[in-house]
C-alpha positions as CSV (number, residue, x, y, z in Angstrom):
1,M,253.1,203.8,253.1
2,D,250.1,204.1,255.2
3,A,248.6,201.5,257.5
4,Y,245.3,201.0,259.5
5,R,244.6,198.9,262.3
6,A,240.6,198.0,262.5
7,A,238.2,195.0,261.8
8,L,238.6,193.9,258.3
9,L,235.7,192.5,255.9
10,R,237.1,190.8,252.9
11,F,236.2,187.6,250.5
12,D,238.2,184.3,250.5
13,E,239.4,182.3,247.9
14,L,235.9,180.7,247.9
15,D,234.1,184.1,247.6
16,Q,233.0,183.8,251.2
17,P,233.1,186.8,253.6
18,Q,235.4,186.9,256.4
19,R,235.6,189.4,259.3
20,L,238.8,189.7,261.0
21,E,238.2,191.3,264.3
22,D,241.8,192.7,264.6
23,A,243.4,193.2,261.4
24,L,245.9,195.5,259.7
25,L,245.8,196.8,256.1
26,V,248.7,198.3,254.7
27,V,248.5,200.7,251.5
28,S,251.5,201.7,249.2
29,E,251.0,203.8,246.3
30,G,247.3,203.4,246.0
31,R,247.3,199.7,246.1
32,I,246.9,197.1,249.0
33,L,250.4,195.9,250.1
34,A,249.2,193.4,252.8
35,A,245.7,192.8,254.6
36,G,245.3,190.3,257.4
37,P,245.4,189.4,261.0
38,F,247.3,192.3,262.9
39,A,250.0,190.2,264.6
40,E,250.8,188.4,261.4
41,V,251.1,191.5,259.1
42,A,252.9,193.6,261.7
43,A,255.4,191.0,262.2
44,R,256.1,191.0,258.4
45,H,256.7,194.7,258.3
46,P,258.8,195.4,261.4
47,G,259.0,199.2,262.3
48,L,255.6,199.9,260.5
49,S,253.5,202.7,262.2
50,W,249.8,202.7,261.7
51,S,246.5,204.4,262.6
52,D,244.7,202.7,265.2
53,W,240.9,202.6,264.0
54,R,239.6,199.8,266.3
55,G,236.0,200.0,266.8
56,R,235.6,200.4,263.0
57,T,235.4,197.9,260.0
58,L,237.3,198.3,256.8
59,A,235.5,196.9,253.9
60,P,235.7,197.0,250.1
61,G,234.1,200.0,248.6
62,F,230.6,199.1,247.1
63,V,230.6,198.7,243.2
64,D,227.3,199.5,241.5
65,A,226.6,198.2,238.3
66,H,224.1,200.4,236.8
67,V,223.1,204.2,237.8
68,H,221.9,207.3,235.8
69,F,224.2,210.3,236.4
70,P,221.6,213.0,235.0
71,Q,218.8,211.5,237.0
72,I,219.7,212.5,240.3
73,D,216.9,215.2,240.6
74,V,214.1,212.9,239.2
75,I,214.5,210.3,242.1
76,G,211.0,209.9,243.6
77,S,208.9,211.1,240.7
78,P,205.6,209.4,240.5
79,A,204.7,207.8,237.5
80,D,202.5,204.8,236.4
81,G,205.5,202.8,234.8
82,L,208.7,203.0,233.3
83,L,207.5,204.5,229.8
84,P,205.4,207.4,231.3
85,W,208.2,208.0,233.8
86,L,210.8,208.6,231.0
87,E,208.5,210.7,229.1
88,N,207.2,213.0,231.9
89,Y,210.3,213.3,234.2
90,T,213.5,211.9,232.9
91,F,213.7,213.0,229.3
92,P,212.8,216.7,230.2
93,H,215.3,216.6,232.9
94,E,218.1,215.1,230.8
95,A,217.7,218.1,228.4
96,R,219.3,220.2,230.7
97,F,222.7,218.5,230.4
98,A,223.5,220.0,227.2
99,D,224.6,223.1,229.2
100,P,228.1,222.2,230.4
101,A,228.1,224.1,233.4
102,Y,224.7,222.5,234.6
103,A,226.4,219.3,234.0
104,A,229.5,220.1,235.6
105,Q,227.6,221.2,238.9
106,I,225.6,218.1,239.0
107,A,228.7,215.9,238.4
108,E,229.7,217.0,241.7
109,V,226.7,216.4,243.5
110,F,226.1,212.9,242.0
111,L,229.6,212.0,243.0
112,D,229.2,213.2,246.4
113,E,226.2,211.1,246.9
114,L,227.7,208.0,245.4
115,L,230.7,208.5,248.0
116,R,228.7,209.4,251.0
117,H,226.7,206.0,250.5
118,G,230.3,204.2,250.1
119,I,230.0,203.5,246.3
120,T,233.5,204.0,245.3
121,T,233.0,202.5,241.4
122,A,229.6,202.8,239.4
123,M,228.8,201.8,235.7
124,T,227.1,205.2,234.7
125,Y,224.8,206.7,232.1
126,C,225.3,210.3,231.1
127,S,222.9,212.0,228.9
128,S,222.9,212.1,225.3
129,H,224.8,215.2,225.4
130,P,228.8,215.0,225.3
131,A,229.0,217.8,227.7
132,S,227.3,215.3,230.3
133,A,230.0,212.8,229.8
134,E,233.0,215.4,229.8
135,A,231.6,216.8,233.1
136,F,231.3,213.2,234.5
137,F,234.7,211.9,233.5
138,A,236.6,215.4,234.5
139,A,235.1,215.4,237.9
140,S,235.8,211.7,238.5
141,E,239.2,212.0,237.5
142,A,239.9,215.0,239.8
143,R,238.8,212.7,242.6
144,G,241.0,209.8,241.7
145,L,237.9,207.3,241.2
146,R,237.5,204.2,239.1
147,M,234.4,204.8,237.0
148,V,232.9,203.6,233.8
149,A,230.6,205.8,231.8
150,G,229.2,206.9,228.7
151,K,227.0,209.4,226.8
152,C,223.7,207.8,225.7
153,L,223.0,207.0,222.0
154,M,219.4,207.9,221.3
155,D,218.7,208.7,217.5
156,R,214.9,208.0,217.4
157,N,211.6,207.6,219.5
158,S,212.7,210.5,222.0
159,P,212.2,214.3,222.3
160,E,214.3,216.5,220.1
161,P,216.3,218.0,223.2
162,V,217.6,214.6,224.0
163,R,217.9,212.8,220.5
164,D,221.1,212.8,218.9
165,D,222.0,212.4,215.2
166,T,222.9,208.8,214.2
167,H,226.3,209.3,213.0
168,Q,227.2,212.4,215.1
169,G,226.3,210.6,218.2
170,L,228.9,207.8,217.2
171,R,231.5,210.4,216.3
172,D,231.0,211.9,219.7
173,S,231.4,208.6,221.4
174,Q,234.6,207.9,219.5
175,A,235.9,211.2,220.5
176,L,235.1,210.5,224.1
177,I,236.7,207.0,223.9
178,E,240.0,208.7,222.6
179,R,239.8,211.6,225.2
180,W,239.0,209.6,228.4
181,H,239.2,205.8,228.0
182,G,242.1,204.6,230.0
183,R,242.9,207.9,231.4
184,G,243.9,207.5,234.9
185,R,241.2,205.0,236.3
186,L,238.5,206.0,233.9
187,G,236.7,203.7,231.2
188,Y,234.3,204.1,228.6
189,A,231.1,202.4,227.8
190,L,229.2,202.6,224.7
191,T,225.7,203.4,225.7
192,P,222.9,202.8,223.4
193,R,219.9,203.7,226.0
194,F,217.6,200.7,224.9
195,A,216.8,199.2,221.5
196,P,213.4,201.6,221.0
197,S,215.6,204.6,221.3
198,C,218.2,203.7,218.7
199,T,218.1,202.8,215.1
200,D,220.1,199.7,213.7
201,A,222.3,202.0,212.1
202,Q,223.4,203.5,215.4
203,M,223.5,200.3,217.4
204,L,225.7,198.7,214.6
205,G,227.9,201.7,214.9
206,A,228.4,201.1,218.5
207,A,229.1,197.5,218.0
208,E,231.9,198.4,215.4
209,L,233.4,201.0,217.9
210,A,233.3,198.4,220.7
211,R,235.3,195.9,218.2
212,A,237.6,198.7,217.3
213,Y,238.3,199.8,220.9
214,P,238.1,196.2,222.6
215,G,238.9,197.7,226.0
216,T,235.7,199.3,226.1
217,W,232.6,198.3,227.7
218,V,228.8,198.4,226.2
219,Q,225.8,199.1,228.6
220,T,222.0,199.1,227.8
221,H,218.8,198.1,229.2
222,V,216.9,194.8,228.3
223,A,213.7,193.2,229.3
224,E,212.7,195.6,232.1
225,N,209.1,196.2,231.6
226,H,206.2,194.5,229.8
227,D,205.1,197.6,227.9
228,E,208.6,198.3,226.8
229,I,209.0,194.7,225.6
230,A,205.9,195.1,223.6
231,W,207.0,198.2,221.8
232,V,210.3,196.2,221.0
233,R,208.2,193.3,219.5
234,Q,206.7,196.0,217.4
235,L,209.7,197.3,216.2
236,Y,211.5,194.0,215.8
237,P,208.8,191.4,214.7
238,S,211.3,189.0,213.5
239,A,213.4,188.9,216.5
240,R,213.2,185.9,218.9
241,S,213.3,188.1,221.8
242,Y,214.1,191.5,223.2
243,L,217.7,190.2,224.0
244,D,218.1,188.7,220.5
245,V,217.8,192.4,219.0
246,Y,221.1,193.2,220.5
247,D,222.6,189.9,219.5
248,R,221.8,190.1,216.1
249,L,223.4,193.8,216.0
250,G,226.6,192.6,217.6
251,L,226.2,194.1,221.0
252,L,226.2,190.9,223.1
253,R,229.6,190.2,224.4
254,E,232.1,190.3,227.2
255,R,232.3,193.7,228.9
256,S,228.8,194.3,228.1
257,M,226.1,195.0,230.9
258,Y,222.6,194.6,230.4
259,A,220.3,196.4,233.2
260,H,217.3,194.6,234.7
261,C,217.1,191.2,232.7
262,I,213.7,190.6,234.4
263,H,211.8,189.1,231.6
264,L,213.9,186.8,229.9
265,D,213.6,183.2,229.0
266,A,215.9,180.1,229.3
267,E,217.4,180.5,225.9
268,D,218.1,184.4,226.5
269,R,219.7,183.5,229.9
270,A,221.9,180.7,228.3
271,R,222.8,183.2,225.5
272,L,223.8,185.7,228.2
273,A,226.0,183.2,229.9
274,A,227.6,182.0,226.4
275,S,228.4,185.4,225.3
276,G,230.3,186.6,228.5
277,A,227.9,189.3,229.0
278,S,226.5,190.4,232.4
279,A,223.3,191.5,234.1
280,A,222.9,194.6,236.5
281,V,220.1,193.9,239.0
282,C,218.2,196.9,240.3
283,P,215.5,195.9,242.8
284,T,214.5,199.1,244.3
285,S,213.9,200.5,240.7
286,N,211.9,197.2,239.8
287,L,209.9,197.7,242.6
288,F,209.2,201.3,242.3
289,L,208.2,201.3,238.6
290,G,206.4,197.9,238.9
291,S,208.5,196.3,236.4
292,G,208.8,192.8,237.6
293,L,210.9,190.6,239.9
294,F,214.3,189.3,238.8
295,D,214.6,185.6,238.9
296,F,217.7,184.7,240.9
297,T,217.3,181.1,240.7
298,A,217.2,181.1,237.0
299,A,220.2,183.3,237.0
300,R,221.9,181.0,239.2
301,A,221.2,178.0,236.9
302,A,222.4,179.8,233.8
303,G,225.4,180.9,235.2
304,F,225.9,184.4,233.9
305,H,227.5,187.2,236.1
306,W,225.4,189.8,237.7
307,G,225.8,192.6,240.0
308,L,223.6,194.7,242.2
309,A,222.8,198.3,241.2
310,C,220.6,201.3,242.7
311,D,219.4,202.5,239.1
312,V,218.9,206.0,240.3
313,G,216.6,207.8,239.4
314,G,214.2,204.8,238.8
315,G,215.7,203.3,241.8
316,T,214.7,204.8,245.3
317,S,218.3,205.2,247.0
318,F,221.9,205.4,246.5
319,S,222.1,203.1,249.7
320,P,223.8,199.9,249.0
321,F,222.1,198.8,252.2
322,R,218.6,199.5,250.7
323,T,219.6,197.8,247.4
324,M,220.8,194.6,249.2
325,L,217.6,194.6,251.4
326,A,215.4,195.0,248.5
327,A,217.2,192.1,246.6
328,F,216.5,189.8,249.6
329,E,212.6,190.8,249.8
330,V,212.4,190.2,246.0
331,A,214.1,186.9,246.4
332,R,211.9,185.9,249.3
333,L,208.8,186.8,247.1
334,S,210.0,184.0,244.7
335,G,210.8,181.6,247.7
336,V,214.3,182.1,247.4
337,T,216.8,183.1,250.2
338,L,220.0,185.2,249.3
339,S,222.4,184.9,252.1
340,P,223.8,188.1,253.5
341,G,227.2,187.1,252.4
342,E,226.0,186.6,248.9
343,L,224.1,190.0,249.0
344,W,227.2,191.7,250.2
345,Y,229.5,189.8,247.5
346,R,226.9,190.9,244.6
347,H,227.5,194.5,245.5
348,T,231.3,194.6,246.0
349,L,233.5,191.8,244.4
350,G,230.5,190.2,242.2
351,A,229.6,193.4,240.8
352,A,233.4,194.1,240.1
353,R,233.6,190.6,238.2
354,A,230.5,191.3,236.2
355,M,232.4,194.6,235.2
356,G,235.5,192.7,234.3
357,L,237.2,194.4,237.1
358,G,237.4,191.8,239.8
359,D,241.1,191.8,239.5
360,R,241.4,195.5,240.6
361,I,238.4,196.4,243.0
362,G,235.8,194.7,245.2
363,N,238.0,193.0,247.7
364,L,240.5,193.8,250.3
365,A,243.4,191.7,249.1
366,P,247.0,192.4,248.1
367,G,247.4,193.9,244.7
368,H,243.8,195.5,244.5
369,E,243.3,199.2,244.2
370,A,242.9,200.7,247.8
371,D,239.1,201.8,247.6
372,F,237.7,200.9,250.9
373,L,235.2,201.9,253.5
374,V,235.5,202.6,257.1
375,L,232.2,201.4,258.4
376,D,230.5,202.4,261.9
377,D,228.4,199.6,263.0
378,R,227.0,201.8,265.9
379,A,226.1,204.5,263.9
380,T,222.7,204.5,265.1
381,P,221.4,203.2,268.7
382,L,219.5,200.5,267.2
383,L,222.1,199.5,264.8
384,A,224.7,199.4,267.6
385,R,222.0,197.1,269.7
386,R,221.9,194.7,266.6
387,T,225.1,194.4,265.7
388,G,226.5,194.1,269.2
389,A,224.0,191.0,269.8
390,A,225.0,189.4,266.5
391,N,226.4,185.8,267.1
392,S,227.7,185.2,263.8
393,L,229.2,187.1,260.5
394,A,225.9,186.4,258.8
395,E,223.8,188.0,261.4
396,W,226.1,191.1,261.6
397,L,226.2,191.4,258.0
398,F,222.3,191.3,257.9
399,A,221.9,193.7,260.6
400,M,224.1,196.1,258.8
401,I,221.7,195.3,255.7
402,V,218.5,196.0,257.2
403,L,219.4,198.7,259.5
404,G,222.4,200.4,258.2
405,D,222.3,203.6,255.9
406,D,224.8,206.5,254.9
407,R,225.6,207.1,258.5
408,A,227.4,203.7,258.7
409,V,229.8,204.8,256.3
410,S,232.1,206.9,258.2
411,A,234.5,207.5,255.4
412,A,235.4,206.4,251.9
413,L,238.9,206.1,250.6
414,A,240.0,205.6,246.8
415,Q,243.4,204.6,246.0
416,G,244.1,205.1,250.0
417,R,243.0,208.8,249.9
418,R,240.0,210.0,251.7
419,V,237.2,210.9,249.4
420,S,234.5,211.3,251.5
421,G,233.3,211.3,255.2
422,R,235.8,211.6,258.2
423,L,238.3,209.3,259.3
424,P,238.5,208.1,262.7
425,A,240.4,210.2,265.3
């Protein structure tokens, strides 16, 4: 049993953030045993010793709802938009992940970056090569992380080095499910890349696997970019919308994550909510590629789950602080203000709920897995000045969002074990 005395950031029963200035977090066998005001928790555990980390804040690990593991080295590549970016940078680089040794090397770099920025769980795309998924799962298991991932299915409209065979891609996916899904803290996501890159036969096969293995996830892209949408309209002239393509093929369901969801209409949003599917909102990527602005007001009215995501390499940073700030700025362009508390919620407990994992991660509450961060709100001189002058929790959270970066994440712990950074002395 381990215990830590520090400030504590958590969400209450109304999903509102709380910050306890003097709290005690108790961890036992990888889970949170107790969390609350220091005096109360200490009194319930007489004789307990603890590490004194006052001056730091313990916070839930960030949860990222959409990121591409093979794209770490294409981040920041210039392009006119999504489709030329894929053609000129992404697909050529993803071809390298057929090499197991290369995939294993990059998996370590990728996880280092996630954890350095405080992301302890991510819903992750691998390349179309089984070796890519094997490498990602093996590296995640070795670190004891809760991760969800899958190999891309893409059997058409893509270069030969990244295109898979319709049926072999499904067989590979099933083999990966049976090898990795539910092993330790790992989960498998069936991953048709997007409708233009998958035949109906492959998407129908993915839906069949999702039914056969109901604990798995589905992840794909929808309504990200006008050129992409026009392409889908050509390929599926009888479909009511881009989202309708997936619905007809049996891929719109609970435990499915649809990235972007920018150019949806009211009927699409209602169907997304009714199906139990979720959206991954990727503001830095959408701005970088000029894809559009997510409609936060319409999403709130429709009532579907959504979480924030970096979408590296289309996104421009792994940093949840950058992602939250970009979401705030995108909302303001539409005349909407997202509160600091909601922004933080959407990148922790809200994203966990969008993944169907809200009972396990995303909050510092008894029974949850002990994935948490040690935050330093004095990591830079300017951050220290601003957080020190904060007159409310909202001001403190917003100062962290605007001025924070990886330097504010002193350490990341998974199941109560340090997996990145340095613990306070």
